[in-house]
PDB file of N, CA, C and O in Angstrom, chain B, residues numbered from 101:
ATOM      1  N   MET B 101      77.032  50.409  45.058  1.00  0.00           N
ATOM      2  CA  MET B 101      77.542  50.440  46.423  1.00  0.00           C
ATOM      3  C   MET B 101      76.905  49.314  47.223  1.00  0.00           C
ATOM      4  O   MET B 101      75.792  48.878  46.928  1.00  0.00           O
ATOM      5  N   THR B 102      77.608  48.859  48.217  1.00  0.00           N
ATOM      6  CA  THR B 102      77.070  47.840  49.099  1.00  0.00           C
ATOM      7  C   THR B 102      76.729  48.478  50.439  1.00  0.00           C
ATOM      8  O   THR B 102      77.362  49.457  50.832  1.00  0.00           O
ATOM      9  N   PRO B 103      75.748  47.945  51.140  1.00  0.00           N
ATOM     10  CA  PRO B 103      75.390  48.526  52.426  1.00  0.00           C
ATOM     11  C   PRO B 103      76.483  48.259  53.454  1.00  0.00           C
ATOM     12  O   PRO B 103      77.237  47.296  53.315  1.00  0.00           O
ATOM     13  N   PRO B 104      76.580  49.102  54.488  1.00  0.00           N
ATOM     14  CA  PRO B 104      77.565  48.864  55.546  1.00  0.00           C
ATOM     15  C   PRO B 104      77.259  47.550  56.256  1.00  0.00           C
ATOM     16  O   PRO B 104      76.120  47.082  56.254  1.00  0.00           O
ATOM     17  N   LEU B 105      78.284  46.964  56.862  1.00  0.00           N
ATOM     18  CA  LEU B 105      78.108  45.698  57.554  1.00  0.00           C
ATOM     19  C   LEU B 105      77.130  45.810  58.712  1.00  0.00           C
ATOM     20  O   LEU B 105      76.329  44.904  58.944  1.00  0.00           O
ATOM     21  N   GLU B 106      77.193  46.907  59.431  1.00  0.00           N
ATOM     22  CA  GLU B 106      76.311  47.110  60.577  1.00  0.00           C
ATOM     23  C   GLU B 106      75.950  48.588  60.668  1.00  0.00           C
ATOM     24  O   GLU B 106      76.805  49.453  60.478  1.00  0.00           O
ATOM     25  N   VAL B 107      74.698  48.873  60.955  1.00  0.00           N
ATOM     26  CA  VAL B 107      74.234  50.250  61.120  1.00  0.00           C
ATOM     27  C   VAL B 107      73.720  50.402  62.545  1.00  0.00           C
ATOM     28  O   VAL B 107      72.901  49.610  63.011  1.00  0.00           O
ATOM     29  N   THR B 108      74.213  51.430  63.229  1.00  0.00           N
ATOM     30  CA  THR B 108      73.771  51.743  64.578  1.00  0.00           C
ATOM     31  C   THR B 108      73.143  53.124  64.565  1.00  0.00           C
ATOM     32  O   THR B 108      73.790  54.100  64.187  1.00  0.00           O
ATOM     33  N   ARG B 109      71.891  53.210  64.973  1.00  0.00           N
ATOM     34  CA  ARG B 109      71.213  54.509  65.080  1.00  0.00           C
ATOM     35  C   ARG B 109      71.517  55.080  66.454  1.00  0.00           C
ATOM     36  O   ARG B 109      71.498  54.355  67.449  1.00  0.00           O
ATOM     37  N   THR B 110      71.796  56.365  66.514  1.00  0.00           N
ATOM     38  CA  THR B 110      72.167  57.011  67.764  1.00  0.00           C
ATOM     39  C   THR B 110      71.506  58.380  67.874  1.00  0.00           C
ATOM     40  O   THR B 110      71.227  59.034  66.869  1.00  0.00           O
ATOM     41  N   SER B 111      71.265  58.794  69.096  1.00  0.00           N
ATOM     42  CA  SER B 111      70.676  60.119  69.325  1.00  0.00           C
ATOM     43  C   SER B 111      71.749  61.174  69.563  1.00  0.00           C
ATOM     44  O   SER B 111      71.435  62.360  69.661  1.00  0.00           O
ATOM     45  N   GLN B 112      73.014  60.757  69.658  1.00  0.00           N
ATOM     46  CA  GLN B 112      74.116  61.686  69.925  1.00  0.00           C
ATOM     47  C   GLN B 112      75.001  61.839  68.692  1.00  0.00           C
ATOM     48  O   GLN B 112      75.294  60.847  68.025  1.00  0.00           O
ATOM     49  N   PRO B 113      75.437  63.065  68.373  1.00  0.00           N
ATOM     50  CA  PRO B 113      76.290  63.256  67.204  1.00  0.00           C
ATOM     51  C   PRO B 113      77.749  62.825  67.417  1.00  0.00           C
ATOM     52  O   PRO B 113      78.507  62.720  66.453  1.00  0.00           O
ATOM     53  N   ARG B 114      78.141  62.578  68.661  1.00  0.00           N
ATOM     54  CA  ARG B 114      79.501  62.101  68.959  1.00  0.00           C
ATOM     55  C   ARG B 114      79.375  60.702  69.539  1.00  0.00           C
ATOM     56  O   ARG B 114      78.697  60.495  70.546  1.00  0.00           O
ATOM     57  N   VAL B 115      80.032  59.744  68.897  1.00  0.00           N
ATOM     58  CA  VAL B 115      79.912  58.346  69.299  1.00  0.00           C
ATOM     59  C   VAL B 115      81.288  57.711  69.428  1.00  0.00           C
ATOM     60  O   VAL B 115      82.253  58.163  68.811  1.00  0.00           O
ATOM     61  N   ALA B 116      81.371  56.657  70.235  1.00  0.00           N
ATOM     62  CA  ALA B 116      82.604  55.891  70.391  1.00  0.00           C
ATOM     63  C   ALA B 116      82.401  54.527  69.747  1.00  0.00           C
ATOM     64  O   ALA B 116      81.322  53.942  69.837  1.00  0.00           O
ATOM     65  N   CYS B 117      83.439  54.029  69.103  1.00  0.00           N
ATOM     66  CA  CYS B 117      83.390  52.693  68.515  1.00  0.00           C
ATOM     67  C   CYS B 117      84.662  51.951  68.895  1.00  0.00           C
ATOM     68  O   CYS B 117      85.765  52.479  68.750  1.00  0.00           O
ATOM     69  N   ASP B 118      84.503  50.719  69.384  1.00  0.00           N
ATOM     70  CA  ASP B 118      85.666  49.874  69.665  1.00  0.00           C
ATOM     71  C   ASP B 118      85.574  48.545  68.918  1.00  0.00           C
ATOM     72  O   ASP B 118      86.392  47.649  69.127  1.00  0.00           O
ATOM     73  N   GLY B 119      84.570  48.423  68.042  1.00  0.00           N
ATOM     74  CA  GLY B 119      84.428  47.225  67.231  1.00  0.00           C
ATOM     75  C   GLY B 119      84.021  45.991  67.984  1.00  0.00           C
ATOM     76  O   GLY B 119      84.018  44.899  67.415  1.00  0.00           O
ATOM     77  N   ALA B 120      83.672  46.128  69.264  1.00  0.00           N
ATOM     78  CA  ALA B 120      83.409  44.959  70.087  1.00  0.00           C
ATOM     79  C   ALA B 120      81.947  44.787  70.470  1.00  0.00           C
ATOM     80  O   ALA B 120      81.630  43.915  71.279  1.00  0.00           O
ATOM     81  N   ALA B 121      81.056  45.584  69.921  1.00  0.00           N
ATOM     82  CA  ALA B 121      79.643  45.451  70.269  1.00  0.00           C
ATOM     83  C   ALA B 121      79.146  44.062  69.897  1.00  0.00           C
ATOM     84  O   ALA B 121      79.363  43.589  68.782  1.00  0.00           O
ATOM     85  N   ASP B 122      78.492  43.429  70.826  1.00  0.00           N
ATOM     86  CA  ASP B 122      77.896  42.106  70.620  1.00  0.00           C
ATOM     87  C   ASP B 122      78.915  41.006  70.324  1.00  0.00           C
ATOM     88  O   ASP B 122      78.547  39.960  69.789  1.00  0.00           O
ATOM     89  N   ILE B 123      80.190  41.223  70.661  1.00  0.00           N
ATOM     90  CA  ILE B 123      81.198  40.180  70.479  1.00  0.00           C
ATOM     91  C   ILE B 123      81.537  39.595  71.846  1.00  0.00           C
ATOM     92  O   ILE B 123      81.969  40.330  72.734  1.00  0.00           O
ATOM     93  N   PRO B 124      81.349  38.282  72.036  1.00  0.00           N
ATOM     94  CA  PRO B 124      81.777  37.677  73.301  1.00  0.00           C
ATOM     95  C   PRO B 124      83.273  37.898  73.476  1.00  0.00           C
ATOM     96  O   PRO B 124      84.051  37.639  72.558  1.00  0.00           O
ATOM     97  N   GLY B 125      83.674  38.366  74.628  1.00  0.00           N
ATOM     98  CA  GLY B 125      85.084  38.649  74.868  1.00  0.00           C
ATOM     99  C   GLY B 125      85.377  40.136  74.865  1.00  0.00           C
ATOM    100  O   GLY B 125      86.434  40.571  75.322  1.00  0.00           O
ATOM    101  N   GLY B 126      84.440  40.911  74.351  1.00  0.00           N
ATOM    102  CA  GLY B 126      84.531  42.360  74.426  1.00  0.00           C
ATOM    103  C   GLY B 126      85.645  42.987  73.622  1.00  0.00           C
ATOM    104  O   GLY B 126      86.019  42.498  72.557  1.00  0.00           O
ATOM    105  N   ALA B 127      86.176  44.092  74.157  1.00  0.00           N
ATOM    106  CA  ALA B 127      87.127  44.937  73.439  1.00  0.00           C
ATOM    107  C   ALA B 127      88.407  44.215  73.040  1.00  0.00           C
ATOM    108  O   ALA B 127      89.084  44.646  72.107  1.00  0.00           O
ATOM    109  N   ALA B 128      88.752  43.134  73.720  1.00  0.00           N
ATOM    110  CA  ALA B 128      89.970  42.410  73.364  1.00  0.00           C
ATOM    111  C   ALA B 128      89.900  41.883  71.933  1.00  0.00           C
ATOM    112  O   ALA B 128      90.937  41.639  71.317  1.00  0.00           O
ATOM    113  N   LEU B 129      88.700  41.705  71.401  1.00  0.00           N
ATOM    114  CA  LEU B 129      88.549  41.194  70.044  1.00  0.00           C
ATOM    115  C   LEU B 129      88.174  42.280  69.050  1.00  0.00           C
ATOM    116  O   LEU B 129      87.970  41.996  67.870  1.00  0.00           O
ATOM    117  N   GLY B 130      88.082  43.507  69.507  1.00  0.00           N
ATOM    118  CA  GLY B 130      87.675  44.601  68.636  1.00  0.00           C
ATOM    119  C   GLY B 130      88.870  45.378  68.092  1.00  0.00           C
ATOM    120  O   GLY B 130      89.840  44.792  67.612  1.00  0.00           O
ATOM    121  N   HIS B 131      88.787  46.700  68.172  1.00  0.00           N
ATOM    122  CA  HIS B 131      89.869  47.581  67.715  1.00  0.00           C
ATOM    123  C   HIS B 131      90.011  48.703  68.727  1.00  0.00           C
ATOM    124  O   HIS B 131      89.174  48.819  69.623  1.00  0.00           O
ATOM    125  N   PRO B 132      91.052  49.544  68.619  1.00  0.00           N
ATOM    126  CA  PRO B 132      91.190  50.658  69.566  1.00  0.00           C
ATOM    127  C   PRO B 132      89.930  51.525  69.544  1.00  0.00           C
ATOM    128  O   PRO B 132      89.343  51.753  68.486  1.00  0.00           O
ATOM    129  N   ARG B 133      89.523  52.002  70.711  1.00  0.00           N
ATOM    130  CA  ARG B 133      88.345  52.870  70.781  1.00  0.00           C
ATOM    131  C   ARG B 133      88.644  54.184  70.076  1.00  0.00           C
ATOM    132  O   ARG B 133      89.660  54.834  70.323  1.00  0.00           O
ATOM    133  N   VAL B 134      87.731  54.550  69.197  1.00  0.00           N
ATOM    134  CA  VAL B 134      87.828  55.824  68.484  1.00  0.00           C
ATOM    135  C   VAL B 134      86.533  56.596  68.709  1.00  0.00           C
ATOM    136  O   VAL B 134      85.459  56.013  68.852  1.00  0.00           O
ATOM    137  N   TRP B 135      86.658  57.913  68.736  1.00  0.00           N
ATOM    138  CA  TRP B 135      85.495  58.789  68.849  1.00  0.00           C
ATOM    139  C   TRP B 135      85.228  59.379  67.481  1.00  0.00           C
ATOM    140  O   TRP B 135      86.139  59.871  66.815  1.00  0.00           O
ATOM    141  N   LEU B 136      83.982  59.327  67.071  1.00  0.00           N
ATOM    142  CA  LEU B 136      83.567  59.784  65.747  1.00  0.00           C
ATOM    143  C   LEU B 136      82.524  60.885  65.884  1.00  0.00           C
ATOM    144  O   LEU B 136      81.689  60.847  66.788  1.00  0.00           O
ATOM    145  N   GLN B 137      82.572  61.853  64.998  1.00  0.00           N
ATOM    146  CA  GLN B 137      81.625  62.968  65.002  1.00  0.00           C
ATOM    147  C   GLN B 137      80.748  62.873  63.767  1.00  0.00           C
ATOM    148  O   GLN B 137      81.251  62.848  62.644  1.00  0.00           O
ATOM    149  N   ILE B 138      79.438  62.820  63.970  1.00  0.00           N
ATOM    150  CA  ILE B 138      78.493  62.818  62.858  1.00  0.00           C
ATOM    151  C   ILE B 138      78.296  64.263  62.412  1.00  0.00           C
ATOM    152  O   ILE B 138      77.983  65.134  63.223  1.00  0.00           O
ATOM    153  N   ASP B 139      78.479  64.510  61.121  1.00  0.00           N
ATOM    154  CA  ASP B 139      78.371  65.877  60.610  1.00  0.00           C
ATOM    155  C   ASP B 139      77.018  66.112  59.947  1.00  0.00           C
ATOM    156  O   ASP B 139      76.051  65.407  60.235  1.00  0.00           O
ATOM    157  N   GLU B 140      76.949  67.104  59.061  1.00  0.00           N
ATOM    158  CA  GLU B 140      75.682  67.491  58.439  1.00  0.00           C
ATOM    159  C   GLU B 140      75.107  66.419  57.512  1.00  0.00           C
ATOM    160  O   GLU B 140      73.939  66.503  57.134  1.00  0.00           O
ATOM    161  N   LEU B 141      75.899  65.420  57.140  1.00  0.00           N
ATOM    162  CA  LEU B 141      75.374  64.321  56.320  1.00  0.00           C
ATOM    163  C   LEU B 141      74.466  63.396  57.133  1.00  0.00           C
ATOM    164  O   LEU B 141      73.638  62.674  56.577  1.00  0.00           O
ATOM    165  N   GLY B 142      74.636  63.429  58.459  1.00  0.00           N
ATOM    166  CA  GLY B 142      73.780  62.632  59.338  1.00  0.00           C
ATOM    167  C   GLY B 142      74.297  61.234  59.623  1.00  0.00           C
ATOM    168  O   GLY B 142      73.588  60.427  60.224  1.00  0.00           O
ATOM    169  N   TYR B 143      75.533  60.930  59.197  1.00  0.00           N
ATOM    170  CA  TYR B 143      76.108  59.620  59.486  1.00  0.00           C
ATOM    171  C   TYR B 143      77.626  59.683  59.383  1.00  0.00           C
ATOM    172  O   TYR B 143      78.189  60.602  58.789  1.00  0.00           O
ATOM    173  N   VAL B 144      78.272  58.686  59.974  1.00  0.00           N
ATOM    174  CA  VAL B 144      79.718  58.540  59.884  1.00  0.00           C
ATOM    175  C   VAL B 144      80.039  57.056  59.955  1.00  0.00           C
ATOM    176  O   VAL B 144      79.337  56.298  60.623  1.00  0.00           O
ATOM    177  N   ASP B 145      81.101  56.639  59.268  1.00  0.00           N
ATOM    178  CA  ASP B 145      81.538  55.247  59.271  1.00  0.00           C
ATOM    179  C   ASP B 145      82.828  55.117  60.069  1.00  0.00           C
ATOM    180  O   ASP B 145      83.696  55.988  60.001  1.00  0.00           O
ATOM    181  N   CYS B 146      82.953  54.036  60.820  1.00  0.00           N
ATOM    182  CA  CYS B 146      84.181  53.754  61.551  1.00  0.00           C
ATOM    183  C   CYS B 146      85.236  53.297  60.543  1.00  0.00           C
ATOM    184  O   CYS B 146      84.979  52.410  59.729  1.00  0.00           O
ATOM    185  N   GLY B 147      86.398  53.893  60.599  1.00  0.00           N
ATOM    186  CA  GLY B 147      87.481  53.546  59.688  1.00  0.00           C
ATOM    187  C   GLY B 147      88.094  52.188  59.951  1.00  0.00           C
ATOM    188  O   GLY B 147      88.772  51.636  59.084  1.00  0.00           O
ATOM    189  N   TYR B 148      87.861  51.631  61.153  1.00  0.00           N
ATOM    190  CA  TYR B 148      88.395  50.312  61.489  1.00  0.00           C
ATOM    191  C   TYR B 148      87.460  49.185  61.060  1.00  0.00           C
ATOM    192  O   TYR B 148      87.867  48.265  60.351  1.00  0.00           O
ATOM    193  N   CYS B 149      86.217  49.265  61.492  1.00  0.00           N
ATOM    194  CA  CYS B 149      85.310  48.122  61.312  1.00  0.00           C
ATOM    195  C   CYS B 149      84.165  48.394  60.340  1.00  0.00           C
ATOM    196  O   CYS B 149      83.341  47.511  60.101  1.00  0.00           O
ATOM    197  N   ASP B 150      84.102  49.584  59.782  1.00  0.00           N
ATOM    198  CA  ASP B 150      83.067  49.967  58.818  1.00  0.00           C
ATOM    199  C   ASP B 150      81.656  50.029  59.389  1.00  0.00           C
ATOM    200  O   ASP B 150      80.692  50.099  58.627  1.00  0.00           O
ATOM    201  N   ARG B 151      81.512  50.005  60.710  1.00  0.00           N
ATOM    202  CA  ARG B 151      80.186  50.189  61.303  1.00  0.00           C
ATOM    203  C   ARG B 151      79.736  51.610  60.987  1.00  0.00           C
ATOM    204  O   ARG B 151      80.525  52.550  61.085  1.00  0.00           O
ATOM    205  N   ARG B 152      78.488  51.765  60.614  1.00  0.00           N
ATOM    206  CA  ARG B 152      77.930  53.078  60.306  1.00  0.00           C
ATOM    207  C   ARG B 152      77.068  53.548  61.471  1.00  0.00           C
ATOM    208  O   ARG B 152      76.235  52.801  61.984  1.00  0.00           O
ATOM    209  N   PHE B 153      77.277  54.787  61.878  1.00  0.00           N
ATOM    210  CA  PHE B 153      76.466  55.415  62.911  1.00  0.00           C
ATOM    211  C   PHE B 153      75.598  56.468  62.244  1.00  0.00           C
ATOM    212  O   PHE B 153      76.102  57.369  61.572  1.00  0.00           O
ATOM    213  N   VAL B 154      74.284  56.349  62.436  1.00  0.00           N
ATOM    214  CA  VAL B 154      73.314  57.237  61.798  1.00  0.00           C
ATOM    215  C   VAL B 154      72.600  58.022  62.895  1.00  0.00           C
ATOM    216  O   VAL B 154      72.085  57.441  63.850  1.00  0.00           O
ATOM    217  N   LEU B 155      72.574  59.331  62.753  1.00  0.00           N
ATOM    218  CA  LEU B 155      71.904  60.200  63.718  1.00  0.00           C
ATOM    219  C   LEU B 155      70.397  60.078  63.555  1.00  0.00           C
ATOM    220  O   LEU B 155      69.862  60.312  62.472  1.00  0.00           O
ATOM    221  N   ILE B 156      69.720  59.714  64.627  1.00  0.00           N
ATOM    222  CA  ILE B 156      68.267  59.578  64.596  1.00  0.00           C
ATOM    223  C   ILE B 156      67.644  60.936  64.255  1.00  0.00           C
ATOM    224  O   ILE B 156      67.937  61.948  64.892  1.00  0.00           O
ATOM    225  N   GLY B 157      66.786  60.932  63.245  1.00  0.00           N
ATOM    226  CA  GLY B 157      66.135  62.160  62.801  1.00  0.00           C
ATOM    227  C   GLY B 157      66.974  62.981  61.838  1.00  0.00           C
ATOM    228  O   GLY B 157      66.517  64.013  61.347  1.00  0.00           O
ATOM    229  N   GLY B 158      68.201  62.539  61.560  1.00  0.00           N
ATOM    230  CA  GLY B 158      69.083  63.254  60.643  1.00  0.00           C
ATOM    231  C   GLY B 158      68.778  62.916  59.198  1.00  0.00           C
ATOM    232  O   GLY B 158      67.906  62.092  58.922  1.00  0.00           O
ATOM    233  N   PRO B 159      69.491  63.546  58.269  1.00  0.00           N
ATOM    234  CA  PRO B 159      69.202  63.347  56.846  1.00  0.00           C
ATOM    235  C   PRO B 159      69.435  61.918  56.346  1.00  0.00           C
ATOM    236  O   PRO B 159      68.875  61.541  55.316  1.00  0.00           O
ATOM    237  N   ALA B 160      70.234  61.122  57.033  1.00  0.00           N
ATOM    238  CA  ALA B 160      70.498  59.747  56.588  1.00  0.00           C
ATOM    239  C   ALA B 160      69.593  58.726  57.276  1.00  0.00           C
ATOM    240  O   ALA B 160      69.605  57.545  56.927  1.00  0.00           O
ATOM    241  N   ASP B 161      68.814  59.178  58.247  1.00  0.00           N
ATOM    242  CA  ASP B 161      67.919  58.272  58.974  1.00  0.00           C
ATOM    243  C   ASP B 161      66.753  57.888  58.069  1.00  0.00           C
ATOM    244  O   ASP B 161      66.058  58.758  57.544  1.00  0.00           O
ATOM    245  N   GLY B 162      66.542  56.600  57.890  1.00  0.00           N
ATOM    246  CA  GLY B 162      65.447  56.122  57.062  1.00  0.00           C
ATOM    247  C   GLY B 162      65.787  56.020  55.580  1.00  0.00           C
ATOM    248  O   GLY B 162      64.933  55.644  54.776  1.00  0.00           O
ATOM    249  N   VAL B 163      67.017  56.347  55.211  1.00  0.00           N
ATOM    250  CA  VAL B 163      67.465  56.279  53.816  1.00  0.00           C
ATOM    251  C   VAL B 163      68.077  54.909  53.570  1.00  0.00           C
ATOM    252  O   VAL B 163      68.633  54.305  54.487  1.00  0.00           O
ATOM    253  N   ASP B 164      67.980  54.412  52.342  1.00  0.00           N
ATOM    254  CA  ASP B 164      68.637  53.162  51.969  1.00  0.00           C
ATOM    255  C   ASP B 164      70.143  53.359  52.142  1.00  0.00           C
ATOM    256  O   ASP B 164      70.759  54.109  51.385  1.00  0.00           O
ATOM    257  N   GLN B 165      70.732  52.696  53.125  1.00  0.00           N
ATOM    258  CA  GLN B 165      72.137  52.894  53.459  1.00  0.00           C
ATOM    259  C   GLN B 165      73.068  52.484  52.320  1.00  0.00           C
ATOM    260  O   GLN B 165      74.179  53.006  52.224  1.00  0.00           O
ATOM    261  N   ALA B 166      72.647  51.576  51.469  1.00  0.00           N
ATOM    262  CA  ALA B 166      73.475  51.168  50.333  1.00  0.00           C
ATOM    263  C   ALA B 166      73.624  52.279  49.312  1.00  0.00           C
ATOM    264  O   ALA B 166      74.537  52.241  48.488  1.00  0.00           O
ATOM    265  N   SER B 167      72.736  53.276  49.352  1.00  0.00           N
ATOM    266  CA  SER B 167      72.807  54.377  48.390  1.00  0.00           C
ATOM    267  C   SER B 167      73.736  55.493  48.845  1.00  0.00           C
ATOM    268  O   SER B 167      73.995  56.428  48.088  1.00  0.00           O
ATOM    269  N   LEU B 168      74.241  55.407  50.073  1.00  0.00           N
ATOM    270  CA  LEU B 168      75.103  56.448  50.619  1.00  0.00           C
ATOM    271  C   LEU B 168      76.573  56.042  50.505  1.00  0.00           C
ATOM    272  O   LEU B 168      76.901  54.875  50.718  1.00  0.00           O
ATOM    273  N   PRO B 169      77.460  56.975  50.175  1.00  0.00           N
ATOM    274  CA  PRO B 169      78.896  56.641  50.101  1.00  0.00           C
ATOM    275  C   PRO B 169      79.493  56.459  51.487  1.00  0.00           C
ATOM    276  O   PRO B 169      78.937  56.932  52.478  1.00  0.00           O
ATOM    277  N   ASP B 170      80.621  55.774  51.552  1.00  0.00           N
ATOM    278  CA  ASP B 170      81.345  55.628  52.805  1.00  0.00           C
ATOM    279  C   ASP B 170      81.865  56.999  53.216  1.00  0.00           C
ATOM    280  O   ASP B 170      82.424  57.728  52.397  1.00  0.00           O
ATOM    281  N   VAL B 171      81.681  57.347  54.486  1.00  0.00           N
ATOM    282  CA  VAL B 171      82.168  58.612  55.007  1.00  0.00           C
ATOM    283  C   VAL B 171      82.817  58.357  56.359  1.00  0.00           C
ATOM    284  O   VAL B 171      82.130  58.166  57.362  1.00  0.00           O
ATOM    285  N   THR B 172      84.160  58.355  56.377  1.00  0.00           N
ATOM    286  CA  THR B 172      84.855  58.282  57.647  1.00  0.00           C
ATOM    287  C   THR B 172      85.110  59.703  58.107  1.00  0.00           C
ATOM    288  O   THR B 172      85.154  60.624  57.292  1.00  0.00           O
ATOM    289  N   GLU B 173      85.276  59.885  59.391  1.00  0.00           N
ATOM    290  CA  GLU B 173      85.427  61.233  59.942  1.00  0.00           C
ATOM    291  C   GLU B 173      86.556  61.972  59.257  1.00  0.00           C
ATOM    292  O   GLU B 173      87.659  61.445  59.108  1.00  0.00           O
ATOM    293  N   GLY B 174      86.278  63.183  58.845  1.00  0.00           N
ATOM    294  CA  GLY B 174      87.270  64.026  58.222  1.00  0.00           C
ATOM    295  C   GLY B 174      87.367  63.869  56.713  1.00  0.00           C
ATOM    296  O   GLY B 174      88.111  64.607  56.066  1.00  0.00           O
ATOM    297  N   SER B 175      86.631  62.920  56.137  1.00  0.00           N
ATOM    298  CA  SER B 175      86.731  62.720  54.696  1.00  0.00           C
ATOM    299  C   SER B 175      85.647  63.436  53.904  1.00  0.00           C
ATOM    300  O   SER B 175      85.701  63.484  52.675  1.00  0.00           O
ATOM    301  N   ALA B 176      84.673  63.987  54.595  1.00  0.00           N
ATOM    302  CA  ALA B 176      83.580  64.672  53.895  1.00  0.00           C
ATOM    303  C   ALA B 176      83.968  66.064  53.486  1.00  0.00           C
ATOM    304  O   ALA B 176      83.165  66.778  52.886  1.00  0.00           O
TER     305      ALA B 176
END
């Protein structure tokens, strides 16, 4: 497995992703905003941009991200 392109650690289990973080020009260059729910695995991947959101203190926090499978919301 390969590691996700970008990993964002978060303290909230519900996160929004628009693919535009750190992109000059903002959301116009990203994707539609989606809300993702982190489940008992402790992480979720955005189905558009493959950004991974990891719950701080959760089971996936501090783990080698390349060892974890892709998990988009609803696929676990």
